[in-house]
C-alpha positions in Angstrom: 79.2 77.0 7.4 80.7 74.3 5.5 81.2 72.1 8.1 77.4 72.4 9.2 76.4 71.6 5.7 78.6 68.4 6.0 77.4 67.5 9.6 74.1 67.6 8.8 74.3 65.5 5.8 76.5 62.7 7.5 73.1 62.8 10.2 70.9 62.0 7.4 72.5 59.5 5.6 73.3 57.2 9.1 69.2 57.9 9.4 68.6 56.5 5.9 70.8 53.6 6.4 69.1 52.9 10.0 65.6 53.0 8.2 66.7 50.6 5.9 68.3 48.0 7.6 65.2 48.0 9.9 63.0 47.3 6.6 65.6 44.7 5.5 65.1 42.9 8.7 61.3 42.9 8.0 61.5 41.4 4.9 63.9 38.9 5.5 63.2 35.0 5.6 63.6 33.3 8.9 66.7 31.6 8.8 68.0 32.9 5.9 69.3 36.6 6.6 69.0 38.9 3.3 66.7 37.2 1.4 63.3 38.6 0.9 59.9 37.3 3.0 57.7 35.9 0.4 54.4 33.9 1.0 51.3 32.5 -0.5 48.0 34.5 0.1 44.7 32.5 0.6 41.4 33.0 2.1 39.5 31.9 4.4 35.9 31.2 3.8 32.5 32.7 4.2 29.4 31.3 4.2 26.5 31.6 2.0 22.8 30.5 1.5 20.9 29.3 -1.0 17.2 29.0 -1.3 15.4 26.7 -4.2 11.8 27.5 -5.0 9.4 25.4 -6.9 6.9 27.5 -8.2 3.6 26.4 -10.4 2.4 28.6 -13.2 -2.0 27.5 -14.2 -2.0 28.9 -17.5 -6.1 29.7 -18.1 -7.3 30.4 -22.0 -11.0 31.1 -22.6 -13.0 29.1 -24.9 -13.8 30.3 -28.2 -17.5 29.8 -27.3 -18.1 31.1 -23.9 -20.7 33.7 -24.3 -22.6 30.4 -25.3 -22.0 28.6 -21.8 -24.8 29.2 -19.6 -27.3 29.6 -23.1 -26.9 26.6 -24.4 -25.1 24.5 -21.8 -26.7 26.2 -18.7 -23.1 26.7 -17.4 -22.9 29.8 -15.3 -20.0 32.0 -14.8 -18.0 30.5 -17.5 -14.7 32.4 -17.4 -14.7 35.1 -20.9 -10.8 36.0 -20.7 -7.8 34.4 -20.2 -5.7 34.5 -17.1 -2.6 33.0 -14.9 -2.1 32.1 -11.5 1.2 31.3 -9.6 1.6 29.2 -6.9 4.8 28.4 -4.3 5.3 24.7 -3.8 8.4 23.9 -2.6 11.1 25.7 -0.8 14.8 24.3 1.0 18.0 25.9 2.1 21.4 24.8 1.4 24.4 26.3 2.2 27.6 27.1 0.3 31.2 29.0 0.6 33.0 31.8 -1.3 36.4 33.5 -0.2 35.8 36.2 2.4 37.3 39.6 1.3 37.7 40.6 5.1 40.1 37.4 5.7 42.6 37.1 3.0 45.7 36.4 4.8 49.5 35.4 3.7 51.1 32.2 4.5 54.8 33.1 5.4 58.2 31.1 5.8 58.3 27.3 5.9 54.4 27.5 6.5 53.8 29.2 2.9 55.3 25.9 1.1 52.7 23.6 3.2 49.2 24.7 2.5 46.7 23.4 0.3 44.3 25.6 -1.3 40.6 24.9 -3.2 40.2 26.5 -6.8 39.0 29.7 -5.2 41.5 30.0 -3.2 40.3 28.9 0.4 42.9 26.8 2.9 41.9 23.3 2.8 44.9 21.8 4.6 48.8 22.3 5.9 51.4 19.8 4.9 48.4 17.3 4.1 47.6 16.2 0.4 43.5 17.2 0.6 41.6 16.7 -2.4 38.5 19.0 -3.1 36.3 19.6 -5.3 34.1 23.2 -5.8 30.5 23.1 -7.2 29.5 25.2 -10.6 27.5 28.5 -10.7 24.3 28.2 -10.1 22.1 30.2 -13.1 19.6 32.6 -11.2 16.8 32.1 -14.6 13.9 33.7 -14.8 12.9 32.5 -18.5 9.1 31.2 -18.4 7.5 29.1 -21.0 4.6 30.8 -23.0 1.9 28.7 -22.0 -1.2 30.1 -23.7 0.8 28.2 -27.0 0.9 25.0 -25.4 -3.2 25.0 -24.8 -5.4 23.8 -28.2 -8.8 23.6 -29.0 -10.5 20.7 -30.5 -10.4 20.9 -34.3 -14.3 20.9 -35.3 -13.4 20.5 -39.1 -15.4 17.0 -38.8 -18.1 19.8 -39.0 -19.5 21.7 -41.8 -18.3 25.0 -41.2 -20.6 26.2 -44.3 -24.3 25.8 -45.0 -24.6 23.2 -48.1 -25.9 24.9 -51.4 -29.9 24.9 -51.8 -32.4 25.7 -54.5 -31.8 29.3 -54.2 -27.9 29.2 -53.6 -27.3 26.8 -56.2 -23.5 25.6 -55.4 -22.2 28.9 -53.4 -21.5 27.7 -49.6 -22.4 30.1 -47.2 -20.1 30.4 -44.4 -22.1 29.7 -41.2 -22.1 32.2 -38.2 -20.2 31.7 -34.7 -23.9 31.4 -33.2 -24.4 28.2 -35.3 -20.8 26.6 -34.9 -21.4 26.8 -31.0 -25.1 25.3 -31.8 -23.4 22.6 -33.2 -20.6 22.1 -30.7 -23.4 22.1 -27.9 -25.3 19.5 -30.1 -22.2 17.3 -30.5 -22.0 17.4 -26.6 -25.3 15.9 -25.7 -24.8 13.7 -28.4 -21.8 12.4 -26.8 -23.5 11.7 -23.5 -26.3 10.3 -24.8 -24.1 7.8 -26.5 -21.8 7.1 -23.4 -25.5 6.8 -21.1 -26.3 3.8 -23.4 -23.1 2.1 -23.7 -23.2 2.2 -19.8 -26.4 1.0 -19.1 -26.6 -1.1 -22.6 -29.8 0.8 -23.6 -30.0 -1.4 -26.9 -29.6 -4.3 -25.0 -27.1 -5.8 -27.2 -24.1 -8.0 -26.3 -21.0 -5.8 -25.0 -17.9 -5.9 -26.1 -15.2 -7.1 -24.0 -14.1 -5.4 -20.7 -10.8 -3.8 -22.6 -12.6 -2.8 -25.4 -15.5 -1.3 -23.4 -13.0 0.7 -21.2 -11.2 2.1 -24.4 -14.9 3.3 -26.0 -16.2 5.0 -22.5 -12.5 6.8 -22.1 -12.4 8.0 -25.7 -16.3 8.9 -25.4 -15.5 10.8 -22.4 -12.2 12.9 -24.1 -14.4 14.0 -26.9 -17.4 15.2 -24.4 -14.2 16.7 -22.6 -12.7 18.6 -25.7 -15.8 20.0 -27.0 -16.7 21.2 -23.3 -13.5 23.3 -23.3 -15.1 25.2 -26.3 -17.3 26.5 -23.5 -15.3 26.6 -20.6 -11.8 27.2 -21.7 -8.5 25.2 -21.0 -5.7 25.2 -18.7 -2.2 24.2 -18.3 0.1 23.8 -15.6 4.0 24.2 -16.0 6.4 23.7 -12.9 9.6 26.0 -12.5 12.9 26.1 -10.1 14.7 29.0 -9.2 17.8 29.9 -7.1 18.7 32.6 -4.8 21.8 33.5 -2.9 22.5 35.4 0.4 25.9 36.5 2.2 25.0 37.3 5.3 27.2 39.9 7.2 28.8 39.9 10.8 26.1 40.1 12.6 22.5 39.2 12.8 20.4 39.7 9.5 16.9 40.8 9.6 13.8 41.7 6.7 16.5 41.6 4.2 14.8 41.3 0.7 15.3 38.0 -0.8 13.2 37.9 -4.0 9.5 39.2 -5.0 6.4 37.3 -5.9 3.4 37.8 -7.4 -0.1 35.4 -8.2 -0.5 37.4 -11.4 3.7 37.0 -12.4 5.1 34.7 -10.5 8.6 34.7 -9.0 10.6 37.8 -9.4 13.9 39.3 -8.6 13.8 41.6 -5.3 14.7 44.8 -8.1 10.6 44.1 -9.7 8.7 46.3 -7.4 5.5 44.5 -8.9 5.6 41.6 -6.2 5.2 41.3 -2.4 8.7 40.9 -0.6 9.9 37.9 0.6 12.4 38.1 3.1 15.0 36.4 5.0 16.7 36.5 8.3 19.5 35.3 9.9 19.7 35.4 14.0 23.2 34.7 15.0 23.8 32.8 18.0 25.9 35.4 20.4 26.3 33.0 23.1 28.7 30.5 20.9 30.1 33.9 19.4 31.5 35.0 22.6 32.6 31.8 24.1 35.3 31.3 21.0 36.4 35.0 21.5 37.7 34.2 25.1 39.2 30.9 24.3 41.0 31.8 20.9 43.3 34.3 22.2 46.9 33.2 23.1 49.9 35.1 25.3 52.4 33.3 22.9 55.0 36.3 21.4 55.0 34.1 18.0 51.1 34.1 17.9 50.3 34.2 14.5 53.5 34.7 13.0 53.0 32.2 10.3 50.0 34.1 8.9 48.1 31.0 9.1 44.5 31.3 10.7 41.6 29.4 10.7 37.9 29.6 11.7 35.3 28.4 14.4 31.8 28.5 12.6 29.3 30.3 14.2 25.6 29.1 14.3 22.6 31.0 13.4 18.5 30.2 12.7 17.3 31.3 9.0 13.7 31.8 8.0 12.2 32.7 5.0 9.4 35.1 5.8 6.0 36.0 3.2 4.6 39.0 5.5 4.2 37.0 8.8 3.9 33.2 7.2 7.4 31.4 7.4 7.8 30.0 4.6 10.7 27.6 5.4 13.7 27.7 8.2 16.4 25.8 9.0 19.8 26.0 11.4 23.6 26.3 9.9 26.9 26.8 10.4 28.2 30.5 9.5 31.6 31.1 9.2 31.5 34.6 9.3 29.4 34.5 12.5 32.4 33.2 14.5 35.8 33.5 15.4 39.5 33.3 14.0 42.1 32.2 15.2 45.7 31.5 14.6 47.2 28.2 13.8 49.3 27.0 16.7 53.3 27.8 15.7 54.0 24.4 17.2 51.8 22.5 14.7 53.7 24.0 11.8 57.3 22.3 11.9 56.1 19.7 9.5 55.5 17.2 11.6 52.0 17.3 11.8 49.2 17.0 9.0 46.4 19.8 9.2 43.0 19.4 7.5 40.2 21.9 7.3 36.3 22.1 6.3 36.8 24.3 3.0 33.0 25.4 3.7 33.5 26.9 6.9 37.2 26.9 7.7 37.2 25.0 11.0 39.5 22.1 11.8 38.8 19.3 10.6 41.7 17.0 11.7 45.5 17.6 13.3 47.0 14.5 12.6 50.7 13.5 13.6 52.8 12.4 10.3 
């Protein structure tokens, strides 16, 4: 019985030592048996699409005497309430890169000593001193100004808003009604028109001022009339805004992805705000290019990928931004994740070559002999 137990124990220990030896062998650094295998973790880039949108908001504020516009000035359909109107003016696209969570690798052995990375950990070079600058963050702000506070109407303090005292009221001042105030504003408009007409036609047959003075006088009369007229027809003010939106495509064609939302009444909105209609993005992958890349990226070398260094051959895509069936913007661009990933050839990693990669796409930029 004791002999059997001892035999089983010896077999177990022998198996454990063999397994341990295999694991240690896997973890040994090439050329330095017994040393643990270490490396540098890096990422290949994925391409994002950033859309910059310029929009204009026009805020209309009705005049305080809007209800008298037709009666006193003959102006029909003067707006009686305030409103806001948004319009999409301009849109342009650009691409950016960030580490791809599906393409995180580890450079091993001598190759780990030669890699150059960006601040975010994207591979930019091997055995080369590559200087890269990454762009800062883009803030997606939806803050807008209160445009109604920017609208100011003419100060009518030059007109007496009180009826003067008479023999019955002595020194008592009586506040004028809104009808009287509107009538006085309408009378001022007609007086200004007559004054400008008389100046332009030289109705008084008097010598006119020099050209510059004449121009200033007519402009000022026009501004005064416009200010008083706004008391009846209202005023509007415009404000331009800029927005930015980011989208990261997957590895396949994307259609109907809501990018942001838009409303003529509320403007540019995040995609979570269902009060606006959806603005969608389509990213159509070029499958022919991807299949050609895949067919040529394979290698029969047993050392293929041994160093853990890989690069990307980006694919191409057609990008469209749509509002329903209306295309708002479009472009063609290289998309890293639409292409193929391939190992860096091992014969280029002996220290005799300098490799540089495009940090935006992960594609090979230069292979130079040192």
